[in-house]
C-alpha positions as CSV (number, residue, x, y, z in Angstrom):
1,M,107.0,148.7,105.3
2,H,106.3,145.4,106.9
3,A,108.1,144.2,110.0
4,G,111.1,142.0,109.3
5,G,112.4,144.0,106.3
6,Q,110.2,142.5,103.6
7,G,110.4,145.7,101.6
8,T,114.2,145.4,101.5
9,Y,113.9,141.7,100.4
10,T,111.5,142.7,97.6
11,R,113.8,145.5,96.3
12,A,116.8,143.1,96.4
13,V,114.9,140.5,94.3
14,V,113.8,143.1,91.8
15,R,117.3,144.4,91.5
16,R,118.7,140.9,90.9
17,C,116.1,140.3,88.2
18,F,117.0,143.6,86.6
19,V,120.7,142.8,86.7
20,L,120.1,139.3,85.2
21,T,117.9,140.6,82.5
22,A,120.4,143.4,81.6
23,G,123.2,140.9,81.6
24,L,121.3,138.5,79.3
25,A,120.5,141.4,76.9
26,V,124.2,142.4,76.8
27,A,125.3,138.7,76.2
28,L,122.8,138.3,73.3
29,A,123.8,141.6,71.8
30,G,127.5,140.5,72.0
31,A,126.7,137.1,70.3
32,T,124.9,138.9,67.5
33,A,127.8,141.3,67.1
34,R,130.3,138.4,66.9
35,G,128.3,136.9,64.0
36,Q,126.6,134.2,66.1
37,A,123.1,135.3,65.1
38,R,120.5,132.8,64.0
39,P,121.2,131.2,60.6
40,A,119.3,132.5,57.6
41,A,115.9,130.9,57.1
42,D,117.0,129.3,53.8
43,D,120.2,127.8,55.3
44,P,120.2,124.1,54.6
45,A,121.7,123.1,57.9
46,A,119.2,125.2,59.8
47,I,116.3,123.7,57.8
48,L,117.6,120.2,58.4
49,T,117.9,120.8,62.1
50,R,114.4,122.2,62.3
51,A,113.1,119.2,60.3
52,R,114.9,116.7,62.6
53,E,113.4,118.5,65.7
54,A,109.9,118.2,64.1
55,L,110.5,114.5,63.5
56,T,111.6,114.0,67.1
57,Y,108.4,115.7,68.4
58,A,106.2,113.6,66.0
59,Q,105.4,116.7,63.9
60,F,105.7,114.7,60.7
61,P,103.8,117.1,58.3
62,D,106.1,119.9,59.5
63,A,109.2,117.9,58.8
64,I,107.9,116.9,55.4
65,R,107.0,120.5,54.5
66,L,110.6,121.6,55.4
67,L,112.4,118.7,53.7
68,E,110.6,118.3,50.3
69,P,111.8,121.6,48.9
70,L,115.2,121.0,50.6
71,V,116.0,117.7,48.8
72,G,115.3,119.4,45.4
73,R,117.8,122.2,45.9
74,A,120.7,122.1,43.5
75,D,123.0,123.9,45.9
76,L,122.6,121.2,48.6
77,P,125.9,119.5,49.5
78,A,125.9,115.7,49.2
79,R,126.2,115.1,53.0
80,Q,123.2,117.3,53.7
81,R,121.2,115.8,50.8
82,V,121.7,112.3,52.2
83,G,120.7,113.6,55.7
84,A,117.7,115.3,54.3
85,L,116.6,112.2,52.3
86,E,117.0,110.0,55.4
87,T,115.0,112.3,57.6
88,L,112.3,112.8,54.9
89,A,112.0,109.0,54.4
90,E,111.7,108.6,58.2
91,S,108.9,111.2,58.2
92,Y,107.1,109.5,55.4
93,I,107.3,106.1,57.1
94,A,106.0,107.6,60.4
95,S,103.1,109.2,58.4
96,N,102.3,105.8,56.7
97,R,103.2,107.2,53.3
98,S,105.1,104.1,52.1
99,T,105.1,104.9,48.4
100,E,106.9,108.2,49.0
101,A,109.1,106.6,51.6
102,R,110.2,103.9,49.2
103,R,111.0,106.4,46.5
104,T,113.0,108.5,48.9
105,V,115.0,105.6,50.3
106,E,115.7,104.4,46.8
107,T,116.9,107.9,45.8
108,L,119.1,107.9,49.0
109,F,120.6,104.5,48.1
110,A,121.2,105.5,44.5
111,L,123.4,108.4,45.9
112,D,124.9,106.3,48.7
113,P,124.5,102.6,48.2
114,G,126.2,101.7,51.5
115,H,124.2,104.1,53.6
116,N,123.3,103.1,57.1
117,L,120.8,104.9,59.3
118,S,122.4,107.7,61.2
119,D,120.4,106.8,64.3
120,P,121.4,103.3,65.4
121,D,118.4,103.3,67.8
122,A,115.8,104.2,65.1
123,S,112.4,102.7,65.7
124,P,112.0,99.0,64.5
125,P,109.5,100.0,61.7
126,I,112.0,102.5,60.3
127,S,114.9,100.1,60.6
128,R,113.0,97.3,58.9
129,F,111.8,99.5,56.1
130,F,115.3,100.7,55.3
131,A,116.8,97.2,55.7
132,K,114.2,95.7,53.3
133,I,114.7,98.3,50.6
134,K,118.5,98.1,51.0
135,R,118.3,94.3,50.6
136,D,116.1,94.6,47.5
137,F,117.7,97.7,46.0
138,R,119.5,97.4,42.6
139,P,121.2,100.7,41.6
140,P,120.4,101.9,38.2
141,E,122.7,100.5,35.5
142,R,125.2,103.0,34.1
143,V,125.4,103.1,30.4
144,R,128.6,104.2,28.8
145,L,128.3,105.8,25.4
146,Q,131.1,105.7,23.0
147,H,131.5,108.3,20.3
148,Q,132.1,107.1,16.8
149,P,132.9,109.5,14.0
150,I,130.4,109.4,11.1
151,S,133.1,108.2,8.6
152,D,133.3,104.9,10.6
153,L,129.6,104.3,10.3
154,S,129.6,104.4,6.5
155,T,132.1,101.5,6.3
156,R,129.9,99.3,8.5
157,T,127.2,98.5,5.9
């Protein structure tokens, strides 16, 4: 043992580290037991969160890889679909894939014609791209079909 009680200091540090590690393990186990475990890998909200993180860190191919299958899911709620389409379009724009970006933004505006970017501080190229498409966008015309019984058709000759 060294003079000045260094051995006692080292044991105290090791004991604190052990207590902190044990406490963290207990807290994590408690969170899992209370149902606060990580969301399932196919959870739309979790996928969208991961994709937004990838976009934030300029990992555009990762964001696109996560979002392309997500926007095609039939079980995706409307709010998440709009968020996924917006994030996918931003990823396409950042990747210089303007054709895919335009198609994605048009799909977004067909679902939500009044949509505004969720990030008011989006980069100027993204803001301009969305604004231009919104300005030029014409929603598809809706056709209303009217059923007419066959007997009515025979009298129209």
